[in-house]
A tleap script that builds the chain and sets N, CA, C and O, in Angstrom:
source leaprc.protein.ff14SB
mol = sequence {
  NMET ILE GLN LEU HIE HIE SER ASP GLY ARG
  GLY PHE TRP LEU ASN PRO ASP LEU VAL GLU
  THR LEU SER ASP ALA ASP PRO TRP THR ARG
  ILE ASP LEU VAL SER ASP ARG ALA MET LEU
  VAL THR GLU THR PRO ASP GLU VAL ALA ALA
  ILE ILE ASP ALA TYR ARG VAL ASP LEU SER
  ARG ARG ALA THR ALA PRO ALA GLU ALA PRO
  ALA ALA PRO GLN ARG ASP ALA GLN VAL ILE
  GLN LEU ARG CARG
}
set mol.1.N position { 106.460 103.298 99.202 }
set mol.1.CA position { 107.152 102.208 99.156 }
set mol.1.C position { 106.719 101.395 100.791 }
set mol.1.O position { 107.082 101.764 101.908 }
set mol.2.N position { 106.040 100.478 100.514 }
set mol.2.CA position { 105.238 99.846 101.417 }
set mol.2.C position { 105.871 98.776 103.026 }
set mol.2.O position { 105.919 97.568 102.795 }
set mol.3.N position { 106.060 98.967 103.664 }
set mol.3.CA position { 106.411 97.691 104.369 }
set mol.3.C position { 105.809 95.983 104.508 }
set mol.3.O position { 104.694 95.743 104.972 }
set mol.4.N position { 106.344 95.371 104.234 }
set mol.4.CA position { 105.789 93.437 104.571 }
set mol.4.C position { 106.768 92.374 105.848 }
set mol.4.O position { 107.510 92.487 106.824 }
set mol.5.N position { 106.153 91.425 105.033 }
set mol.5.CA position { 107.584 90.619 105.933 }
set mol.5.C position { 107.525 89.778 105.204 }
set mol.5.O position { 106.538 89.406 104.570 }
set mol.6.N position { 108.597 89.357 105.197 }
set mol.6.CA position { 109.773 88.124 104.801 }
set mol.6.C position { 108.846 86.802 105.739 }
set mol.6.O position { 108.145 86.950 106.741 }
set mol.7.N position { 109.182 85.467 104.935 }
set mol.7.CA position { 108.533 84.204 106.297 }
set mol.7.C position { 108.759 84.524 107.304 }
set mol.7.O position { 108.056 84.568 108.313 }
set mol.8.N position { 109.800 84.788 107.119 }
set mol.8.CA position { 110.628 84.841 108.595 }
set mol.8.C position { 110.025 85.815 110.133 }
set mol.8.O position { 110.426 85.768 111.296 }
set mol.9.N position { 109.088 86.520 109.583 }
set mol.9.CA position { 109.118 87.227 109.818 }
set mol.9.C position { 110.138 88.738 110.344 }
set mol.9.O position { 110.134 89.474 111.331 }
set mol.10.N position { 110.917 88.655 109.099 }
set mol.10.CA position { 111.447 89.869 109.309 }
set mol.10.C position { 110.844 90.791 108.119 }
set mol.10.O position { 110.361 90.426 107.047 }
set mol.11.N position { 111.044 92.279 108.710 }
set mol.11.CA position { 110.446 92.967 107.789 }
set mol.11.C position { 110.837 93.623 106.763 }
set mol.11.O position { 111.994 93.204 106.758 }
set mol.12.N position { 110.792 94.290 105.928 }
set mol.12.CA position { 111.212 94.861 104.466 }
set mol.12.C position { 110.178 95.915 103.676 }
set mol.12.O position { 108.964 95.879 103.477 }
set mol.13.N position { 111.195 96.841 103.330 }
set mol.13.CA position { 110.530 97.534 102.311 }
set mol.13.C position { 110.211 97.221 100.504 }
set mol.13.O position { 110.931 96.456 99.862 }
set mol.14.N position { 109.277 97.803 100.021 }
set mol.14.CA position { 109.040 97.074 98.721 }
set mol.14.C position { 108.461 98.392 98.000 }
set mol.14.O position { 107.606 99.104 98.526 }
set mol.15.N position { 108.988 98.617 96.823 }
set mol.15.CA position { 108.367 99.653 95.467 }
set mol.15.C position { 106.731 98.392 94.705 }
set mol.15.O position { 106.702 97.342 94.064 }
set mol.16.N position { 105.506 99.477 95.372 }
set mol.16.CA position { 104.488 98.292 95.156 }
set mol.16.C position { 104.567 98.976 93.695 }
set mol.16.O position { 103.484 98.701 93.180 }
set mol.17.N position { 105.445 99.852 92.639 }
set mol.17.CA position { 105.060 99.284 91.159 }
set mol.17.C position { 105.827 98.278 90.759 }
set mol.17.O position { 106.010 98.350 89.544 }
set mol.18.N position { 106.445 97.218 91.337 }
set mol.18.CA position { 107.307 96.229 90.893 }
set mol.18.C position { 106.454 94.674 91.303 }
set mol.18.O position { 106.787 93.499 91.150 }
set mol.19.N position { 105.388 95.240 91.803 }
set mol.19.CA position { 104.565 93.699 91.524 }
set mol.19.C position { 103.826 93.428 90.877 }
set mol.19.O position { 102.815 94.124 90.781 }
set mol.20.N position { 103.972 92.446 90.240 }
set mol.20.CA position { 102.854 91.794 89.278 }
set mol.20.C position { 101.920 90.932 89.729 }
set mol.20.O position { 100.812 91.330 89.370 }
set mol.21.N position { 101.846 89.701 90.497 }
set mol.21.CA position { 101.194 89.048 90.749 }
set mol.21.C position { 101.309 88.689 91.663 }
set mol.21.O position { 102.473 88.367 91.905 }
set mol.22.N position { 100.253 88.460 92.859 }
set mol.22.CA position { 99.881 87.725 93.861 }
set mol.22.C position { 99.140 86.355 94.408 }
set mol.22.O position { 97.926 86.167 94.320 }
set mol.23.N position { 100.084 85.434 94.988 }
set mol.23.CA position { 99.022 84.437 94.735 }
set mol.23.C position { 99.364 83.491 96.118 }
set mol.23.O position { 100.258 83.611 96.956 }
set mol.24.N position { 98.668 82.867 96.035 }
set mol.24.CA position { 98.198 82.452 97.909 }
set mol.24.C position { 99.318 80.691 98.092 }
set mol.24.O position { 98.602 79.738 97.783 }
set mol.25.N position { 99.944 80.497 98.268 }
set mol.25.CA position { 100.663 79.952 98.791 }
set mol.25.C position { 100.519 79.631 100.509 }
set mol.25.O position { 101.378 79.926 101.341 }
set mol.26.N position { 99.406 79.057 100.748 }
set mol.26.CA position { 99.410 78.801 101.674 }
set mol.26.C position { 100.627 78.166 102.472 }
set mol.26.O position { 101.094 77.058 102.210 }
set mol.27.N position { 101.080 79.002 103.471 }
set mol.27.CA position { 100.271 80.215 104.555 }
set mol.27.C position { 100.924 81.111 104.480 }
set mol.27.O position { 101.054 81.869 105.441 }
set mol.28.N position { 101.818 81.398 102.798 }
set mol.28.CA position { 102.250 82.967 102.839 }
set mol.28.C position { 101.402 83.506 101.487 }
set mol.28.O position { 100.326 83.099 101.049 }
set mol.29.N position { 102.046 84.282 101.123 }
set mol.29.CA position { 101.713 84.579 100.240 }
set mol.29.C position { 103.069 84.988 98.928 }
set mol.29.O position { 104.129 85.534 99.233 }
set mol.30.N position { 102.750 84.631 97.710 }
set mol.30.CA position { 103.908 84.368 96.922 }
set mol.30.C position { 103.553 86.093 95.865 }
set mol.30.O position { 102.397 86.515 95.830 }
set mol.31.N position { 104.387 86.652 95.323 }
set mol.31.CA position { 104.754 87.952 95.432 }
set mol.31.C position { 105.944 87.375 94.326 }
set mol.31.O position { 107.114 87.025 94.476 }
set mol.32.N position { 105.114 87.454 93.250 }
set mol.32.CA position { 106.222 87.824 91.689 }
set mol.32.C position { 106.436 88.974 90.665 }
set mol.32.O position { 105.552 89.016 89.809 }
set mol.33.N position { 107.008 89.528 90.601 }
set mol.33.CA position { 107.569 91.119 90.558 }
set mol.33.C position { 108.062 91.221 88.810 }
set mol.33.O position { 108.234 90.190 88.159 }
set mol.34.N position { 108.218 92.385 88.304 }
set mol.34.CA position { 108.282 92.156 87.015 }
set mol.34.C position { 109.276 92.111 86.492 }
set mol.34.O position { 109.528 91.953 85.298 }
set mol.35.N position { 110.434 92.351 88.016 }
set mol.35.CA position { 111.828 91.511 87.413 }
set mol.35.C position { 112.336 90.144 87.800 }
set mol.35.O position { 113.438 89.735 88.165 }
set mol.36.N position { 110.804 89.401 87.538 }
set mol.36.CA position { 111.304 88.173 87.472 }
set mol.36.C position { 111.665 87.295 88.676 }
set mol.36.O position { 112.020 86.117 88.732 }
set mol.37.N position { 111.477 88.175 89.575 }
set mol.37.CA position { 111.888 87.431 90.984 }
set mol.37.C position { 110.611 87.273 91.848 }
set mol.37.O position { 109.478 87.749 91.776 }
set mol.38.N position { 111.082 86.631 92.484 }
set mol.38.CA position { 109.452 86.038 93.411 }
set mol.38.C position { 110.095 86.253 94.932 }
set mol.38.O position { 111.280 86.357 95.247 }
set mol.39.N position { 108.336 86.294 96.158 }
set mol.39.CA position { 109.039 86.477 97.658 }
set mol.39.C position { 108.440 85.940 98.379 }
set mol.39.O position { 107.632 85.384 97.636 }
set mol.40.N position { 108.100 85.541 99.743 }
set mol.40.CA position { 107.237 84.827 99.857 }
set mol.40.C position { 106.998 86.100 100.760 }
set mol.40.O position { 107.911 86.924 100.800 }
set mol.41.N position { 105.747 86.352 101.551 }
set mol.41.CA position { 105.365 87.181 102.382 }
set mol.41.C position { 104.422 86.574 103.504 }
set mol.41.O position { 103.623 85.694 103.182 }
set mol.42.N position { 104.511 87.126 105.118 }
set mol.42.CA position { 103.532 86.728 105.788 }
set mol.42.C position { 102.130 87.164 105.483 }
set mol.42.O position { 101.254 86.322 105.680 }
set mol.43.N position { 101.748 88.438 104.999 }
set mol.43.CA position { 100.620 88.994 104.733 }
set mol.43.C position { 99.802 87.926 103.548 }
set mol.43.O position { 100.225 87.108 102.731 }
set mol.44.N position { 98.333 88.446 103.961 }
set mol.44.CA position { 97.984 87.795 102.822 }
set mol.44.C position { 97.692 87.790 101.621 }
set mol.44.O position { 98.457 88.677 101.242 }
set mol.45.N position { 97.008 87.368 100.468 }
set mol.45.CA position { 96.984 88.707 99.033 }
set mol.45.C position { 96.623 89.679 99.551 }
set mol.45.O position { 97.286 90.671 99.855 }
set mol.46.N position { 94.969 89.366 99.769 }
set mol.46.CA position { 93.860 91.069 100.099 }
set mol.46.C position { 94.982 91.810 100.899 }
set mol.46.O position { 95.348 92.890 100.436 }
set mol.47.N position { 95.522 91.390 101.954 }
set mol.47.CA position { 96.022 92.002 102.669 }
set mol.47.C position { 97.121 92.999 102.035 }
set mol.47.O position { 97.121 94.159 102.447 }
set mol.48.N position { 98.141 92.575 100.967 }
set mol.48.CA position { 99.032 92.837 100.308 }
set mol.48.C position { 97.965 93.984 99.546 }
set mol.48.O position { 98.081 95.204 99.420 }
set mol.49.N position { 97.267 93.373 99.259 }
set mol.49.CA position { 96.287 94.566 97.689 }
set mol.49.C position { 96.030 95.650 98.692 }
set mol.49.O position { 96.720 96.627 98.401 }
set mol.50.N position { 95.267 95.862 99.809 }
set mol.50.CA position { 94.802 96.138 100.627 }
set mol.50.C position { 96.145 97.438 101.014 }
set mol.50.O position { 95.862 98.614 100.785 }
set mol.51.N position { 96.891 97.250 101.321 }
set mol.51.CA position { 98.256 97.835 101.581 }
set mol.51.C position { 98.454 98.264 100.306 }
set mol.51.O position { 98.772 99.428 100.547 }
set mol.52.N position { 98.499 98.152 99.018 }
set mol.52.CA position { 99.076 98.871 97.443 }
set mol.52.C position { 98.190 99.809 97.393 }
set mol.52.O position { 98.410 100.903 96.872 }
set mol.53.N position { 96.747 99.368 98.105 }
set mol.53.CA position { 95.289 100.202 97.293 }
set mol.53.C position { 95.906 101.500 98.100 }
set mol.53.O position { 95.854 102.597 97.544 }
set mol.54.N position { 96.307 101.414 98.999 }
set mol.54.CA position { 96.889 102.974 100.845 }
set mol.54.C position { 97.937 103.272 100.207 }
set mol.54.O position { 97.387 104.198 99.610 }
set mol.55.N position { 98.377 103.282 100.038 }
set mol.55.CA position { 99.697 103.440 99.193 }
set mol.55.C position { 99.781 104.696 98.618 }
set mol.55.O position { 100.244 105.764 99.018 }
set mol.56.N position { 98.896 104.126 96.958 }
set mol.56.CA position { 98.419 104.832 96.311 }
set mol.56.C position { 97.558 106.032 96.468 }
set mol.56.O position { 97.782 107.120 95.936 }
set mol.57.N position { 96.393 105.702 97.365 }
set mol.57.CA position { 95.517 106.515 97.569 }
set mol.57.C position { 96.078 107.806 98.408 }
set mol.57.O position { 95.546 108.910 98.521 }
set mol.58.N position { 97.438 107.289 99.018 }
set mol.58.CA position { 98.108 108.686 100.243 }
set mol.58.C position { 98.896 109.369 99.193 }
set mol.58.O position { 99.123 110.536 99.513 }
set mol.59.N position { 99.316 109.081 98.213 }
set mol.59.CA position { 100.575 109.238 97.221 }
set mol.59.C position { 99.910 110.422 96.254 }
set mol.59.O position { 100.346 111.493 95.833 }
set mol.60.N position { 98.693 109.744 96.109 }
set mol.60.CA position { 97.398 110.446 95.126 }
set mol.60.C position { 97.221 111.931 96.033 }
set mol.60.O position { 97.537 113.034 95.586 }
set mol.61.N position { 96.686 111.700 97.295 }
set mol.61.CA position { 96.427 113.073 97.778 }
set mol.61.C position { 97.380 113.891 98.111 }
set mol.61.O position { 97.088 115.078 98.257 }
set mol.62.N position { 98.526 113.517 98.278 }
set mol.62.CA position { 99.603 114.207 98.757 }
set mol.62.C position { 99.635 115.177 97.406 }
set mol.62.O position { 99.425 116.380 97.249 }
set mol.63.N position { 100.017 114.026 96.447 }
set mol.63.CA position { 100.401 114.791 95.447 }
set mol.63.C position { 99.111 115.928 94.981 }
set mol.63.O position { 99.468 116.605 94.017 }
set mol.64.N position { 98.064 116.172 95.351 }
set mol.64.CA position { 97.127 116.592 94.534 }
set mol.64.C position { 96.793 118.295 95.726 }
set mol.64.O position { 96.211 119.367 95.562 }
set mol.65.N position { 97.454 117.727 96.683 }
set mol.65.CA position { 97.143 118.997 97.991 }
set mol.65.C position { 97.600 120.321 97.545 }
set mol.65.O position { 98.232 120.631 96.535 }
set mol.66.N position { 97.075 121.151 98.665 }
set mol.66.CA position { 97.907 122.459 97.619 }
set mol.66.C position { 99.337 122.652 99.158 }
set mol.66.O position { 99.502 122.353 100.341 }
set mol.67.N position { 99.893 123.217 98.226 }
set mol.67.CA position { 101.239 123.375 98.898 }
set mol.67.C position { 100.960 124.440 99.962 }
set mol.67.O position { 100.034 125.249 100.015 }
set mol.68.N position { 102.018 124.238 100.821 }
set mol.68.CA position { 102.402 124.799 102.029 }
set mol.68.C position { 102.873 126.193 101.462 }
set mol.68.O position { 103.360 126.435 100.358 }
set mol.69.N position { 102.533 127.251 102.763 }
set mol.69.CA position { 102.889 128.488 102.264 }
set mol.69.C position { 104.522 128.566 102.674 }
set mol.69.O position { 104.793 128.066 103.766 }
set mol.70.N position { 105.507 129.078 101.990 }
set mol.70.CA position { 106.625 128.915 102.562 }
set mol.70.C position { 107.324 129.293 103.955 }
set mol.70.O position { 107.598 130.490 103.879 }
set mol.71.N position { 107.576 128.973 104.726 }
set mol.71.CA position { 107.807 128.927 105.875 }
set mol.71.C position { 108.420 131.186 105.902 }
set mol.71.O position { 108.982 131.458 104.841 }
set mol.72.N position { 108.304 132.602 107.009 }
set mol.72.CA position { 108.221 133.609 107.387 }
set mol.72.C position { 109.999 133.705 107.663 }
set mol.72.O position { 110.523 132.918 108.450 }
set mol.73.N position { 110.780 134.702 106.958 }
set mol.73.CA position { 112.059 134.196 106.916 }
set mol.73.C position { 112.138 135.105 108.334 }
set mol.73.O position { 111.642 136.172 108.692 }
set mol.74.N position { 112.993 134.148 108.921 }
set mol.74.CA position { 113.630 135.088 110.153 }
set mol.74.C position { 113.465 136.492 110.295 }
set mol.74.O position { 113.390 137.252 109.330 }
set mol.75.N position { 113.407 136.860 111.522 }
set mol.75.CA position { 114.260 138.233 111.620 }
set mol.75.C position { 114.782 138.776 112.053 }
set mol.75.O position { 114.717 139.980 111.804 }
set mol.76.N position { 115.342 138.466 112.656 }
set mol.76.CA position { 116.260 138.027 113.974 }
set mol.76.C position { 117.694 138.284 113.393 }
set mol.76.O position { 118.595 138.649 114.148 }
set mol.77.N position { 117.813 138.176 112.640 }
set mol.77.CA position { 119.018 138.483 112.315 }
set mol.77.C position { 119.357 139.947 112.793 }
set mol.77.O position { 118.504 140.653 113.332 }
set mol.78.N position { 121.061 140.496 112.493 }
set mol.78.CA position { 121.489 141.708 113.189 }
set mol.78.C position { 121.969 141.821 112.097 }
set mol.78.O position { 122.607 140.815 111.784 }
set mol.79.N position { 121.955 142.961 111.000 }
set mol.79.CA position { 123.275 142.894 110.016 }
set mol.79.C position { 124.413 144.388 110.312 }
set mol.79.O position { 124.482 145.614 110.398 }
set mol.80.N position { 125.030 143.297 110.360 }
set mol.80.CA position { 126.059 144.185 110.752 }
set mol.80.C position { 126.992 145.102 108.887 }
set mol.80.O position { 126.803 144.860 107.695 }
set mol.81.N position { 128.052 146.250 109.714 }
set mol.81.CA position { 127.957 146.867 108.395 }
set mol.81.C position { 129.787 146.707 108.690 }
set mol.81.O position { 130.396 146.981 109.724 }
set mol.82.N position { 130.386 146.117 107.244 }
set mol.82.CA position { 131.543 145.780 107.200 }
set mol.82.C position { 132.420 147.087 106.732 }
set mol.82.O position { 131.983 147.952 105.973 }
set mol.83.N position { 133.962 147.081 107.415 }
set mol.83.CA position { 134.397 148.300 107.185 }
set mol.83.C position { 135.789 147.630 105.765 }
set mol.83.O position { 136.319 146.555 105.483 }
set mol.84.N position { 135.842 149.346 105.164 }
set mol.84.CA position { 136.614 148.535 104.294 }
set mol.84.C position { 138.339 149.271 103.645 }
set mol.84.O position { 139.047 148.607 102.889 }
savepdb mol mol.pdb
quit
C-alpha cells in the first residue's frame, strides 16, 4: 500500500495495483482506478508515479531477499517430570 493525501490534506492508503491512470487536474492530481472510481490527491502525477515505482522496487527487493534464519529455540525452559 502507498500513502497519499486527499485534496483536503487527509492521508490515506491506496493499493497501487488499482491505479489505471493519473492526470493533472490542477491544483490536484486525478487518479482513475480500475474500479471506475476516481479521486483527487495533492501529490503531482510525477510524485504518485515515483511513489508507486518505489513501492514496487521495495516489494521486489523483499521478495528476492534471502530468507532469514529461524530464531534459535529458547533453552531456559525446565523439564518437569509428571507423575502418574
